[in-house]
mmCIF file as gemmi writes it, N, C-alpha and C atoms, coordinates in Angstrom:
data_model
loop_
_atom_site.group_PDB
_atom_site.id
_atom_site.type_symbol
_atom_site.label_atom_id
_atom_site.label_alt_id
_atom_site.label_comp_id
_atom_site.label_asym_id
_atom_site.label_entity_id
_atom_site.label_seq_id
_atom_site.pdbx_PDB_ins_code
_atom_site.Cartn_x
_atom_site.Cartn_y
_atom_site.Cartn_z
_atom_site.occupancy
_atom_site.B_iso_or_equiv
_atom_site.pdbx_formal_charge
_atom_site.auth_seq_id
_atom_site.auth_asym_id
_atom_site.pdbx_PDB_model_num
ATOM 1 N N . MET Axp A 1 ? -32.052 -11.035 -13.848 1 0 ? 1 A 1
ATOM 2 C CA . MET Axp A 1 ? -30.691 -10.641 -13.566 1 0 ? 1 A 1
ATOM 3 C C . MET Axp A 1 ? -30.076 -11.66 -12.607 1 0 ? 1 A 1
ATOM 4 N N . LYS Axp A 2 ? -28.868 -12.081 -12.91 1 0 ? 2 A 1
ATOM 5 C CA . LYS Axp A 2 ? -28.184 -13.085 -12.109 1 0 ? 2 A 1
ATOM 6 C C . LYS Axp A 2 ? -27.473 -12.428 -10.925 1 0 ? 2 A 1
ATOM 7 N N . ARG Axp A 3 ? -27.651 -13.008 -9.746 1 0 ? 3 A 1
ATOM 8 C CA . ARG Axp A 3 ? -26.979 -12.489 -8.549 1 0 ? 3 A 1
ATOM 9 C C . ARG Axp A 3 ? -25.61 -13.133 -8.423 1 0 ? 3 A 1
ATOM 10 N N . ILE Axp A 4 ? -24.641 -12.317 -8.046 1 0 ? 4 A 1
ATOM 11 C CA . ILE Axp A 4 ? -23.286 -12.807 -7.839 1 0 ? 4 A 1
ATOM 12 C C . ILE Axp A 4 ? -23.029 -12.877 -6.345 1 0 ? 4 A 1
ATOM 13 N N . ASN Axp A 5 ? -22.673 -14.042 -5.886 1 0 ? 5 A 1
ATOM 14 C CA . ASN Axp A 5 ? -22.342 -14.209 -4.471 1 0 ? 5 A 1
ATOM 15 C C . ASN Axp A 5 ? -20.842 -14.061 -4.308 1 0 ? 5 A 1
ATOM 16 N N . PHE Axp A 6 ? -20.436 -12.888 -3.908 1 0 ? 6 A 1
ATOM 17 C CA . PHE Axp A 6 ? -19.018 -12.613 -3.716 1 0 ? 6 A 1
ATOM 18 C C . PHE Axp A 6 ? -18.758 -12.397 -2.235 1 0 ? 6 A 1
ATOM 19 N N . HIS Axp A 7 ? -17.891 -13.216 -1.685 1 0 ? 7 A 1
ATOM 20 C CA . HIS Axp A 7 ? -17.509 -13.106 -0.283 1 0 ? 7 A 1
ATOM 21 C C . HIS Axp A 7 ? -15.998 -12.9 -0.241 1 0 ? 7 A 1
ATOM 22 N N . PRO Axp A 8 ? -15.56 -11.67 0.061 1 0 ? 8 A 1
ATOM 23 C CA . PRO Axp A 8 ? -14.111 -11.42 0.059 1 0 ? 8 A 1
ATOM 24 C C . PRO Axp A 8 ? -13.405 -12.189 1.172 1 0 ? 8 A 1
ATOM 25 N N . SER Axp A 9 ? -12.194 -12.616 0.868 1 0 ? 9 A 1
ATOM 26 C CA . SER Axp A 9 ? -11.406 -13.325 1.872 1 0 ? 9 A 1
ATOM 27 C C . SER Axp A 9 ? -10.762 -12.314 2.823 1 0 ? 9 A 1
ATOM 28 N N . VAL Axp A 10 ? -10.218 -12.812 3.891 1 0 ? 10 A 1
ATOM 29 C CA . VAL Axp A 10 ? -9.537 -11.955 4.871 1 0 ? 10 A 1
ATOM 30 C C . VAL Axp A 10 ? -8.351 -11.263 4.216 1 0 ? 10 A 1
ATOM 31 N N . LEU Axp A 11 ? -7.631 -11.988 3.362 1 0 ? 11 A 1
ATOM 32 C CA . LEU Axp A 11 ? -6.485 -11.42 2.671 1 0 ? 11 A 1
ATOM 33 C C . LEU Axp A 11 ? -6.902 -10.251 1.777 1 0 ? 11 A 1
ATOM 34 N N . GLN Axp A 12 ? -8.02 -10.392 1.072 1 0 ? 12 A 1
ATOM 35 C CA . GLN Axp A 12 ? -8.503 -9.315 0.219 1 0 ? 12 A 1
ATOM 36 C C . GLN Axp A 12 ? -8.904 -8.093 1.034 1 0 ? 12 A 1
ATOM 37 N N . VAL Axp A 13 ? -9.558 -8.323 2.145 1 0 ? 13 A 1
ATOM 38 C CA . VAL Axp A 13 ? -9.988 -7.205 2.992 1 0 ? 13 A 1
ATOM 39 C C . VAL Axp A 13 ? -8.777 -6.472 3.56 1 0 ? 13 A 1
ATOM 40 N N . ILE Axp A 14 ? -7.801 -7.215 4.059 1 0 ? 14 A 1
ATOM 41 C CA . ILE Axp A 14 ? -6.588 -6.591 4.609 1 0 ? 14 A 1
ATOM 42 C C . ILE Axp A 14 ? -5.862 -5.805 3.527 1 0 ? 14 A 1
ATOM 43 N N . TYR Axp A 15 ? -5.754 -6.393 2.336 1 0 ? 15 A 1
ATOM 44 C CA . TYR Axp A 15 ? -5.085 -5.717 1.22 1 0 ? 15 A 1
ATOM 45 C C . TYR Axp A 15 ? -5.798 -4.414 0.867 1 0 ? 15 A 1
ATOM 46 N N . LEU Axp A 16 ? -7.108 -4.461 0.728 1 0 ? 16 A 1
ATOM 47 C CA . LEU Axp A 16 ? -7.847 -3.262 0.345 1 0 ? 16 A 1
ATOM 48 C C . LEU Axp A 16 ? -7.793 -2.183 1.416 1 0 ? 16 A 1
ATOM 49 N N . VAL Axp A 17 ? -7.906 -2.567 2.673 1 0 ? 17 A 1
ATOM 50 C CA . VAL Axp A 17 ? -7.832 -1.577 3.76 1 0 ? 17 A 1
ATOM 51 C C . VAL Axp A 17 ? -6.445 -0.942 3.8 1 0 ? 17 A 1
ATOM 52 N N . THR Axp A 18 ? -5.407 -1.748 3.677 1 0 ? 18 A 1
ATOM 53 C CA . THR Axp A 18 ? -4.04 -1.219 3.688 1 0 ? 18 A 1
ATOM 54 C C . THR Axp A 18 ? -3.799 -0.308 2.496 1 0 ? 18 A 1
ATOM 55 N N . PHE Axp A 19 ? -4.249 -0.737 1.333 1 0 ? 19 A 1
ATOM 56 C CA . PHE Axp A 19 ? -4.061 0.068 0.128 1 0 ? 19 A 1
ATOM 57 C C . PHE Axp A 19 ? -4.832 1.384 0.232 1 0 ? 19 A 1
ATOM 58 N N . PHE Axp A 20 ? -6.04 1.332 0.781 1 0 ? 20 A 1
ATOM 59 C CA . PHE Axp A 20 ? -6.834 2.542 0.963 1 0 ? 20 A 1
ATOM 60 C C . PHE Axp A 20 ? -6.152 3.507 1.935 1 0 ? 20 A 1
ATOM 61 N N . MET Axp A 21 ? -5.615 2.985 3.034 1 0 ? 21 A 1
ATOM 62 C CA . MET Axp A 21 ? -4.913 3.831 4.007 1 0 ? 21 A 1
ATOM 63 C C . MET Axp A 21 ? -3.683 4.48 3.367 1 0 ? 21 A 1
ATOM 64 N N . LEU Axp A 22 ? -2.927 3.717 2.581 1 0 ? 22 A 1
ATOM 65 C CA . LEU Axp A 22 ? -1.771 4.283 1.883 1 0 ? 22 A 1
ATOM 66 C C . LEU Axp A 22 ? -2.202 5.368 0.91 1 0 ? 22 A 1
ATOM 67 N N . PHE Axp A 23 ? -3.291 5.125 0.197 1 0 ? 23 A 1
ATOM 68 C CA . PHE Axp A 23 ? -3.782 6.113 -0.76 1 0 ? 23 A 1
ATOM 69 C C . PHE Axp A 23 ? -4.182 7.41 -0.062 1 0 ? 23 A 1
ATOM 70 N N . VAL Axp A 24 ? -4.905 7.295 1.042 1 0 ? 24 A 1
ATOM 71 C CA . VAL Axp A 24 ? -5.32 8.489 1.794 1 0 ? 24 A 1
ATOM 72 C C . VAL Axp A 24 ? -4.092 9.236 2.301 1 0 ? 24 A 1
ATOM 73 N N . PHE Axp A 25 ? -3.126 8.51 2.839 1 0 ? 25 A 1
ATOM 74 C CA . PHE Axp A 25 ? -1.902 9.152 3.336 1 0 ? 25 A 1
ATOM 75 C C . PHE Axp A 25 ? -1.143 9.814 2.189 1 0 ? 25 A 1
ATOM 76 N N . LEU Axp A 26 ? -1.145 9.176 1.03 1 0 ? 26 A 1
ATOM 77 C CA . LEU Axp A 26 ? -0.472 9.721 -0.142 1 0 ? 26 A 1
ATOM 78 C C . LEU Axp A 26 ? -1.13 11.021 -0.592 1 0 ? 26 A 1
ATOM 79 N N . VAL Axp A 27 ? -2.452 11.063 -0.585 1 0 ? 27 A 1
ATOM 80 C CA . VAL Axp A 27 ? -3.18 12.252 -1.021 1 0 ? 27 A 1
ATOM 81 C C . VAL Axp A 27 ? -2.98 13.413 -0.04 1 0 ? 27 A 1
ATOM 82 N N . TYR Axp A 28 ? -2.95 13.107 1.252 1 0 ? 28 A 1
ATOM 83 C CA . TYR Axp A 28 ? -2.848 14.165 2.256 1 0 ? 28 A 1
ATOM 84 C C . TYR Axp A 28 ? -1.413 14.519 2.656 1 0 ? 28 A 1
ATOM 85 N N . THR Axp A 29 ? -0.422 13.918 2.019 1 0 ? 29 A 1
ATOM 86 C CA . THR Axp A 29 ? 0.972 14.229 2.352 1 0 ? 29 A 1
ATOM 87 C C . THR Axp A 29 ? 1.302 15.714 2.215 1 0 ? 29 A 1
ATOM 88 N N . PRO Axp A 30 ? 0.93 16.368 1.101 1 0 ? 30 A 1
ATOM 89 C CA . PRO Axp A 30 ? 1.24 17.803 1.018 1 0 ? 30 A 1
ATOM 90 C C . PRO Axp A 30 ? 0.566 18.642 2.097 1 0 ? 30 A 1
ATOM 91 N N . THR Axp A 31 ? -0.6 18.211 2.569 1 0 ? 31 A 1
ATOM 92 C CA . THR Axp A 31 ? -1.296 18.944 3.624 1 0 ? 31 A 1
ATOM 93 C C . THR Axp A 31 ? -0.627 18.718 4.977 1 0 ? 31 A 1
ATOM 94 N N . LEU Axp A 32 ? -0.118 17.508 5.198 1 0 ? 32 A 1
ATOM 95 C CA . LEU Axp A 32 ? 0.491 17.172 6.486 1 0 ? 32 A 1
ATOM 96 C C . LEU Axp A 32 ? 1.838 17.846 6.693 1 0 ? 32 A 1
ATOM 97 N N . ILE Axp A 33 ? 2.599 18.003 5.62 1 0 ? 33 A 1
ATOM 98 C CA . ILE Axp A 33 ? 3.941 18.58 5.737 1 0 ? 33 A 1
ATOM 99 C C . ILE Axp A 33 ? 3.855 20.067 5.425 1 0 ? 33 A 1
ATOM 100 N N . ARG Axp A 34 ? 4.21 20.866 6.398 1 0 ? 34 A 1
ATOM 101 C CA . ARG Axp A 34 ? 4.159 22.326 6.23 1 0 ? 34 A 1
ATOM 102 C C . ARG Axp A 34 ? 5.506 22.929 6.601 1 0 ? 34 A 1
ATOM 103 N N . GLY Axp A 35 ? 6.151 23.504 5.645 1 0 ? 35 A 1
ATOM 104 C CA . GLY Axp A 35 ? 7.405 24.206 5.879 1 0 ? 35 A 1
ATOM 105 C C . GLY Axp A 35 ? 8.606 23.29 5.971 1 0 ? 35 A 1
ATOM 106 N N . PRO Axp A 36 ? 9.786 23.864 5.931 1 0 ? 36 A 1
ATOM 107 C CA . PRO Axp A 36 ? 11.019 23.075 6.012 1 0 ? 36 A 1
ATOM 108 C C . PRO Axp A 36 ? 11.251 22.535 7.418 1 0 ? 36 A 1
ATOM 109 N N . VAL Axp A 37 ? 12.103 21.513 7.505 1 0 ? 37 A 1
ATOM 110 C CA . VAL Axp A 37 ? 12.433 20.91 8.785 1 0 ? 37 A 1
ATOM 111 C C . VAL Axp A 37 ? 13.861 21.284 9.127 1 0 ? 37 A 1
ATOM 112 N N . ASN Axp A 38 ? 14.071 21.87 10.297 1 0 ? 38 A 1
ATOM 113 C CA . ASN Axp A 38 ? 15.398 22.235 10.764 1 0 ? 38 A 1
ATOM 114 C C . ASN Axp A 38 ? 15.936 21.129 11.658 1 0 ? 38 A 1
ATOM 115 N N . ILE Axp A 39 ? 16.919 20.374 11.137 1 0 ? 39 A 1
ATOM 116 C CA . ILE Axp A 39 ? 17.524 19.327 11.943 1 0 ? 39 A 1
ATOM 117 C C . ILE Axp A 39 ? 18.554 19.932 12.882 1 0 ? 39 A 1
ATOM 118 N N . ASN Axp A 40 ? 19.39 20.802 12.374 1 0 ? 40 A 1
ATOM 119 C CA . ASN Axp A 40 ? 20.272 21.631 13.192 1 0 ? 40 A 1
ATOM 120 C C . ASN Axp A 40 ? 20.464 22.95 12.456 1 0 ? 40 A 1
ATOM 121 N N . SER Axp A 41 ? 21.327 23.795 12.937 1 0 ? 41 A 1
ATOM 122 C CA . SER Axp A 41 ? 21.459 25.127 12.341 1 0 ? 41 A 1
ATOM 123 C C . SER Axp A 41 ? 21.995 25.087 10.911 1 0 ? 41 A 1
ATOM 124 N N . LYS Axp A 42 ? 22.72 24.028 10.54 1 0 ? 42 A 1
ATOM 125 C CA . LYS Axp A 42 ? 23.289 23.948 9.197 1 0 ? 42 A 1
ATOM 126 C C . LYS Axp A 42 ? 22.489 23.068 8.25 1 0 ? 42 A 1
ATOM 127 N N . LEU Axp A 43 ? 21.734 22.12 8.794 1 0 ? 43 A 1
ATOM 128 C CA . LEU Axp A 43 ? 21.008 21.168 7.958 1 0 ? 43 A 1
ATOM 129 C C . LEU Axp A 43 ? 19.513 21.473 7.98 1 0 ? 43 A 1
ATOM 130 N N . ILE Axp A 44 ? 19.026 21.986 6.864 1 0 ? 44 A 1
ATOM 131 C CA . ILE Axp A 44 ? 17.614 22.308 6.713 1 0 ? 44 A 1
ATOM 132 C C . ILE Axp A 44 ? 17.091 21.532 5.505 1 0 ? 44 A 1
ATOM 133 N N . ILE Axp A 45 ? 16.067 20.752 5.713 1 0 ? 45 A 1
ATOM 134 C CA . ILE Axp A 45 ? 15.475 19.987 4.623 1 0 ? 45 A 1
ATOM 135 C C . ILE Axp A 45 ? 14.219 20.723 4.162 1 0 ? 45 A 1
ATOM 136 N N . GLU Axp A 46 ? 14.181 21.032 2.879 1 0 ? 46 A 1
ATOM 137 C CA . GLU Axp A 46 ? 13.061 21.787 2.321 1 0 ? 46 A 1
ATOM 138 C C . GLU Axp A 46 ? 11.793 20.939 2.256 1 0 ? 46 A 1
ATOM 139 N N . GLU Axp A 47 ? 10.665 21.62 2.228 1 0 ? 47 A 1
ATOM 140 C CA . GLU Axp A 47 ? 9.357 20.978 2.215 1 0 ? 47 A 1
ATOM 141 C C . GLU Axp A 47 ? 9.177 20.068 0.994 1 0 ? 47 A 1
ATOM 142 N N . GLU Axp A 48 ? 9.588 20.529 -0.177 1 0 ? 48 A 1
ATOM 143 C CA . GLU Axp A 48 ? 9.437 19.737 -1.395 1 0 ? 48 A 1
ATOM 144 C C . GLU Axp A 48 ? 10.261 18.459 -1.341 1 0 ? 48 A 1
ATOM 145 N N . THR Axp A 49 ? 11.442 18.535 -0.737 1 0 ? 49 A 1
ATOM 146 C CA . THR Axp A 49 ? 12.298 17.359 -0.614 1 0 ? 49 A 1
ATOM 147 C C . THR Axp A 49 ? 11.652 16.318 0.299 1 0 ? 49 A 1
ATOM 148 N N . ILE Axp A 50 ? 11.125 16.755 1.426 1 0 ? 50 A 1
ATOM 149 C CA . ILE Axp A 50 ? 10.458 15.848 2.364 1 0 ? 50 A 1
ATOM 150 C C . ILE Axp A 50 ? 9.25 15.201 1.692 1 0 ? 50 A 1
ATOM 151 N N . GLU Axp A 51 ? 8.45 15.998 0.993 1 0 ? 51 A 1
ATOM 152 C CA . GLU Axp A 51 ? 7.279 15.455 0.311 1 0 ? 51 A 1
ATOM 153 C C . GLU Axp A 51 ? 7.692 14.439 -0.751 1 0 ? 51 A 1
ATOM 154 N N . GLY Axp A 52 ? 8.718 14.746 -1.518 1 0 ? 52 A 1
ATOM 155 C CA . GLY Axp A 52 ? 9.192 13.833 -2.555 1 0 ? 52 A 1
ATOM 156 C C . GLY Axp A 52 ? 9.677 12.522 -1.971 1 0 ? 52 A 1
ATOM 157 N N . ILE Axp A 53 ? 10.436 12.591 -0.898 1 0 ? 53 A 1
ATOM 158 C CA . ILE Axp A 53 ? 10.937 11.372 -0.245 1 0 ? 53 A 1
ATOM 159 C C . ILE Axp A 53 ? 9.781 10.547 0.309 1 0 ? 53 A 1
ATOM 160 N N . LEU Axp A 54 ? 8.852 11.199 0.983 1 0 ? 54 A 1
ATOM 161 C CA . LEU Axp A 54 ? 7.719 10.492 1.571 1 0 ? 54 A 1
ATOM 162 C C . LEU Axp A 54 ? 6.821 9.877 0.495 1 0 ? 54 A 1
ATOM 163 N N . LEU Axp A 55 ? 6.546 10.618 -0.572 1 0 ? 55 A 1
ATOM 164 C CA . LEU Axp A 55 ? 5.721 10.092 -1.655 1 0 ? 55 A 1
ATOM 165 C C . LEU Axp A 55 ? 6.409 8.917 -2.35 1 0 ? 55 A 1
ATOM 166 N N . SER Axp A 56 ? 7.719 9.008 -2.528 1 0 ? 56 A 1
ATOM 167 C CA . SER Axp A 56 ? 8.464 7.898 -3.125 1 0 ? 56 A 1
ATOM 168 C C . SER Axp A 56 ? 8.398 6.667 -2.233 1 0 ? 56 A 1
ATOM 169 N N . PHE Axp A 57 ? 8.579 6.87 -0.936 1 0 ? 57 A 1
ATOM 170 C CA . PHE Axp A 57 ? 8.499 5.765 0.021 1 0 ? 57 A 1
ATOM 171 C C . PHE Axp A 57 ? 7.122 5.117 -0.01 1 0 ? 57 A 1
ATOM 172 N N . LEU Axp A 58 ? 6.067 5.923 -0.025 1 0 ? 58 A 1
ATOM 173 C CA . LEU Axp A 58 ? 4.708 5.383 -0.052 1 0 ? 58 A 1
ATOM 174 C C . LEU Axp A 58 ? 4.44 4.643 -1.356 1 0 ? 58 A 1
ATOM 175 N N . PHE Axp A 59 ? 4.961 5.156 -2.465 1 0 ? 59 A 1
ATOM 176 C CA . PHE Axp A 59 ? 4.784 4.495 -3.749 1 0 ? 59 A 1
ATOM 177 C C . PHE Axp A 59 ? 5.482 3.137 -3.758 1 0 ? 59 A 1
ATOM 178 N N . ILE Axp A 60 ? 6.709 3.097 -3.275 1 0 ? 60 A 1
ATOM 179 C CA . ILE Axp A 60 ? 7.453 1.835 -3.197 1 0 ? 60 A 1
ATOM 180 C C . ILE Axp A 60 ? 6.746 0.855 -2.261 1 0 ? 60 A 1
ATOM 181 N N . MET Axp A 61 ? 6.216 1.365 -1.163 1 0 ? 61 A 1
ATOM 182 C CA . MET Axp A 61 ? 5.495 0.524 -0.221 1 0 ? 61 A 1
ATOM 183 C C . MET Axp A 61 ? 4.235 -0.064 -0.865 1 0 ? 61 A 1
ATOM 184 N N . SER Axp A 62 ? 3.517 0.74 -1.634 1 0 ? 62 A 1
ATOM 185 C CA . SER Axp A 62 ? 2.301 0.24 -2.283 1 0 ? 62 A 1
ATOM 186 C C . SER Axp A 62 ? 2.635 -0.826 -3.324 1 0 ? 62 A 1
ATOM 187 N N . ILE Axp A 63 ? 3.719 -0.65 -4.069 1 0 ? 63 A 1
ATOM 188 C CA . ILE Axp A 63 ? 4.133 -1.659 -5.041 1 0 ? 63 A 1
ATOM 189 C C . ILE Axp A 63 ? 4.541 -2.941 -4.321 1 0 ? 63 A 1
ATOM 190 N N . SER Axp A 64 ? 5.243 -2.809 -3.218 1 0 ? 64 A 1
ATOM 191 C CA . SER Axp A 64 ? 5.654 -3.985 -2.445 1 0 ? 64 A 1
ATOM 192 C C . SER Axp A 64 ? 4.451 -4.742 -1.899 1 0 ? 64 A 1
ATOM 193 N N . ILE Axp A 65 ? 3.481 -4.032 -1.379 1 0 ? 65 A 1
ATOM 194 C CA . ILE Axp A 65 ? 2.278 -4.67 -0.85 1 0 ? 65 A 1
ATOM 195 C C . ILE Axp A 65 ? 1.522 -5.375 -1.97 1 0 ? 65 A 1
ATOM 196 N N . PHE Axp A 66 ? 1.452 -4.743 -3.139 1 0 ? 66 A 1
ATOM 197 C CA . PHE Axp A 66 ? 0.775 -5.371 -4.271 1 0 ? 66 A 1
ATOM 198 C C . PHE Axp A 66 ? 1.488 -6.654 -4.688 1 0 ? 66 A 1
ATOM 199 N N . ASN Axp A 67 ? 2.816 -6.622 -4.733 1 0 ? 67 A 1
ATOM 200 C CA . ASN Axp A 67 ? 3.577 -7.828 -5.091 1 0 ? 67 A 1
ATOM 201 C C . ASN Axp A 67 ? 3.412 -8.929 -4.05 1 0 ? 67 A 1
ATOM 202 N N . LEU Axp A 68 ? 3.4 -8.564 -2.768 1 0 ? 68 A 1
ATOM 203 C CA . LEU Axp A 68 ? 3.155 -9.555 -1.718 1 0 ? 68 A 1
ATOM 204 C C . LEU Axp A 68 ? 1.766 -10.171 -1.859 1 0 ? 68 A 1
ATOM 205 N N . TYR Axp A 69 ? 0.798 -9.337 -2.186 1 0 ? 69 A 1
ATOM 206 C CA . TYR Axp A 69 ? -0.565 -9.824 -2.379 1 0 ? 69 A 1
ATOM 207 C C . TYR Axp A 69 ? -0.63 -10.8 -3.552 1 0 ? 69 A 1
ATOM 208 N N . LYS Axp A 70 ? 0 -10.441 -4.677 1 0 ? 70 A 1
ATOM 209 C CA . LYS Axp A 70 ? 0.005 -11.325 -5.839 1 0 ? 70 A 1
ATOM 210 C C . LYS Axp A 70 ? 0.683 -12.65 -5.511 1 0 ? 70 A 1
ATOM 211 N N . ARG Axp A 71 ? 1.793 -12.604 -4.787 1 0 ? 71 A 1
ATOM 212 C CA . ARG Axp A 71 ? 2.504 -13.82 -4.399 1 0 ? 71 A 1
ATOM 213 C C . ARG Axp A 71 ? 1.628 -14.704 -3.509 1 0 ? 71 A 1
ATOM 214 N N . GLU Axp A 72 ? 0.93 -14.092 -2.575 1 0 ? 72 A 1
ATOM 215 C CA . GLU Axp A 72 ? 0.061 -14.848 -1.676 1 0 ? 72 A 1
ATOM 216 C C . GLU Axp A 72 ? -1.118 -15.453 -2.437 1 0 ? 72 A 1
ATOM 217 N N . VAL Axp A 73 ? -1.659 -14.728 -3.391 1 0 ? 73 A 1
ATOM 218 C CA . VAL Axp A 73 ? -2.761 -15.251 -4.198 1 0 ? 73 A 1
ATOM 219 C C . VAL Axp A 73 ? -2.286 -16.454 -5.005 1 0 ? 73 A 1
ATOM 220 N N . LYS Axp A 74 ? -1.1 -16.38 -5.595 1 0 ? 74 A 1
ATOM 221 C CA . LYS Axp A 74 ? -0.551 -17.512 -6.341 1 0 ? 74 A 1
ATOM 222 C C . LYS Axp A 74 ? -0.36 -18.717 -5.431 1 0 ? 74 A 1
ATOM 223 N N . LYS Axp A 75 ? 0.128 -18.466 -4.215 1 0 ? 75 A 1
ATOM 224 C CA . LYS Axp A 75 ? 0.33 -19.553 -3.261 1 0 ? 75 A 1
ATOM 225 C C . LYS Axp A 75 ? -1 -20.211 -2.897 1 0 ? 75 A 1
ATOM 226 N N . GLN Axp A 76 ? -2.025 -19.393 -2.686 1 0 ? 76 A 1
ATOM 227 C CA . GLN Axp A 76 ? -3.342 -19.932 -2.343 1 0 ? 76 A 1
ATOM 228 C C . GLN Axp A 76 ? -3.939 -20.722 -3.504 1 0 ? 76 A 1
ATOM 229 N N . LYS Axp A 77 ? -3.722 -20.261 -4.743 1 0 ? 77 A 1
ATOM 230 C CA . LYS Axp A 77 ? -4.212 -20.984 -5.921 1 0 ? 77 A 1
ATOM 231 C C . LYS Axp A 77 ? -3.531 -22.344 -6.033 1 0 ? 77 A 1
ATOM 232 N N . ARG Axp A 78 ? -2.224 -22.392 -5.737 1 0 ? 78 A 1
ATOM 233 C CA . ARG Axp A 78 ? -1.509 -23.675 -5.77 1 0 ? 78 A 1
ATOM 234 C C . ARG Axp A 78 ? -2.06 -24.638 -4.725 1 0 ? 78 A 1
ATOM 235 N N . VAL Axp A 79 ? -2.377 -24.115 -3.553 1 0 ? 79 A 1
ATOM 236 C CA . VAL Axp A 79 ? -2.948 -24.948 -2.49 1 0 ? 79 A 1
ATOM 237 C C . VAL Axp A 79 ? -4.305 -25.49 -2.929 1 0 ? 79 A 1
ATOM 238 N N . ILE Axp A 80 ? -5.12 -24.64 -3.535 1 0 ? 80 A 1
ATOM 239 C CA . ILE Axp A 80 ? -6.438 -25.072 -3.997 1 0 ? 80 A 1
ATOM 240 C C . ILE Axp A 80 ? -6.299 -26.123 -5.09 1 0 ? 80 A 1
ATOM 241 N N . GLU Axp A 81 ? -5.371 -25.912 -6.013 1 0 ? 81 A 1
ATOM 242 C CA . GLU Axp A 81 ? -5.144 -26.904 -7.075 1 0 ? 81 A 1
ATOM 243 C C . GLU Axp A 81 ? -4.656 -28.231 -6.505 1 0 ? 81 A 1
ATOM 244 N N . ALA Axp A 82 ? -3.776 -28.162 -5.518 1 0 ? 82 A 1
ATOM 245 C CA . ALA Axp A 82 ? -3.27 -29.379 -4.885 1 0 ? 82 A 1
ATOM 246 C C . ALA Axp A 82 ? -4.399 -30.14 -4.196 1 0 ? 82 A 1
ATOM 247 N N . LEU Axp A 83 ? -5.293 -29.409 -3.541 1 0 ? 83 A 1
ATOM 248 C CA . LEU Axp A 83 ? -6.432 -30.049 -2.89 1 0 ? 83 A 1
ATOM 249 C C . LEU Axp A 83 ? -7.385 -30.652 -3.924 1 0 ? 83 A 1
ATOM 250 N N . GLY Axp A 84 ? -7.518 -29.971 -5.05 1 0 ? 84 A 1
ATOM 251 C CA . GLY Axp A 84 ? -8.386 -30.473 -6.111 1 0 ? 84 A 1
ATOM 252 C C . GLY Axp A 84 ? -7.823 -31.716 -6.772 1 0 ? 84 A 1
ATOM 253 N N . ASN Axp A 85 ? -6.51 -31.826 -6.841 1 0 ? 85 A 1
ATOM 254 C CA . ASN Axp A 85 ? -5.88 -32.985 -7.456 1 0 ? 85 A 1
ATOM 255 C C . ASN Axp A 85 ? -5.928 -34.219 -6.557 1 0 ? 85 A 1
ATOM 256 N N . GLU Axp A 86 ? -6.045 -33.998 -5.274 1 0 ? 86 A 1
ATOM 257 C CA . GLU Axp A 86 ? -6.079 -35.132 -4.336 1 0 ? 86 A 1
ATOM 258 C C . GLU Axp A 86 ? -7.415 -35.693 -4.281 1 0 ? 86 A 1
């Protein structure tokens, strides 16, 4: 059996840790938010609305982080190719 020597880069570790933290927060959002929020006597935000907004925000954040990661990987590949061409 062939051994694979895989050493993750700092960027990969940061990406995975951040993505894991977002995932955990996403899963526990319904548990963290309990009941409606009273901003004042006339403005009450329901629990489902808060959860929906927070889940949407976390989803958009995860997509943004993934796109930033892909962009950084492309940049690093270009640097490696440039070094290889020299």
